[in-house]
C-alpha positions as a Python dict, from the first residue, in 0.01 Angstrom:
ca = {
    (1, 'X'): (0, 0, 0),
    (2, 'X'): (274, -236, -118),
    (3, 'X'): (170, -185, -481),
    (4, 'X'): (188, 190, -435),
    (5, 'X'): (538, 163, -284),
    (6, 'X'): (662, -60, -566),
    (7, 'X'): (512, 165, -833),
    (8, 'X'): (657, 473, -662),
    (9, 'X'): (1005, 320, -653),
    (10, 'X'): (983, 223, -1021),
    (11, 'X'): (866, 570, -1121),
    (12, 'X'): (1137, 738, -916),
    (13, 'X'): (1409, 524, -1071),
    (14, 'X'): (1282, 598, -1422),
    (15, 'X'): (1241, 969, -1352),
    (16, 'X'): (1598, 997, -1228),
    (17, 'X'): (1754, 899, -1562),
    (18, 'X'): (1971, 1131, -1766),
    (19, 'X'): (1694, 1173, -2021),
    (20, 'X'): (1458, 1321, -1764),
    (21, 'X'): (1644, 1643, -1691),
    (22, 'X'): (1740, 1924, -1931),
    (23, 'X'): (2101, 1899, -1813),
    (24, 'X'): (2108, 1525, -1877),
    (25, 'X'): (1956, 1564, -2222),
    (26, 'X'): (2210, 1832, -2311),
    (27, 'X'): (2493, 1602, -2200),
    (28, 'X'): (2355, 1324, -2418),
    (29, 'X'): (2326, 1567, -2711),
    (30, 'X'): (2681, 1692, -2655),
    (31, 'X'): (2819, 1338, -2644),
    (32, 'X'): (2642, 1255, -2971),
    (33, 'X'): (2776, 1572, -3133),
    (34, 'X'): (3130, 1486, -3022),
    (35, 'X'): (3096, 1137, -3172),
    (36, 'X'): (2978, 1290, -3499),
    (37, 'X'): (3265, 1542, -3497),
    (38, 'X'): (3515, 1260, -3441),
    (39, 'X'): (3365, 1071, -3735),
    (40, 'X'): (3392, 1380, -3954),
    (41, 'X'): (3754, 1431, -3847),
    (42, 'X'): (3833, 1073, -3946),
    (43, 'X'): (3661, 1119, -4282),
    (44, 'X'): (3844, 1447, -4338),
    (45, 'X'): (4177, 1284, -4257),
    (46, 'X'): (4105, 1005, -4507),
    (47, 'X'): (4010, 1258, -4776),
    (48, 'X'): (4323, 1462, -4714),
    (49, 'X'): (4536, 1149, -4744),
    (50, 'X'): (4366, 1061, -5073),
    (51, 'X'): (4414, 1413, -5208),
    (52, 'X'): (4780, 1401, -5108),
    (53, 'X'): (4828, 1074, -5296),
    (54, 'X'): (4653, 1214, -5603),
    (55, 'X'): (4875, 1522, -5594),
    (56, 'X'): (5185, 1301, -5578),
    (57, 'X'): (5068, 1112, -5885),
    (58, 'X'): (4999, 1438, -6069),
    (59, 'X'): (5349, 1564, -5988),
    (60, 'X'): (5500, 1241, -6117),
    (61, 'X'): (5307, 1271, -6441),
    (62, 'X'): (5411, 1634, -6486),
    (63, 'X'): (5777, 1548, -6442),
    (64, 'X'): (5776, 1284, -6717),
}
């Protein structure tokens, strides 16, 4: 009986994780998507800064 109780407690604790419910899985997915969006925003910002610097150099060369 003790083994059954211990196994039941372990199974219940595992089954109660975020990954076990559709709502929990969707939260995990949403968090991952937000992290990816933040990464893309950072990359976009870096690209825009680089493009801005290139445009400045082009303007300088045109004015010579």
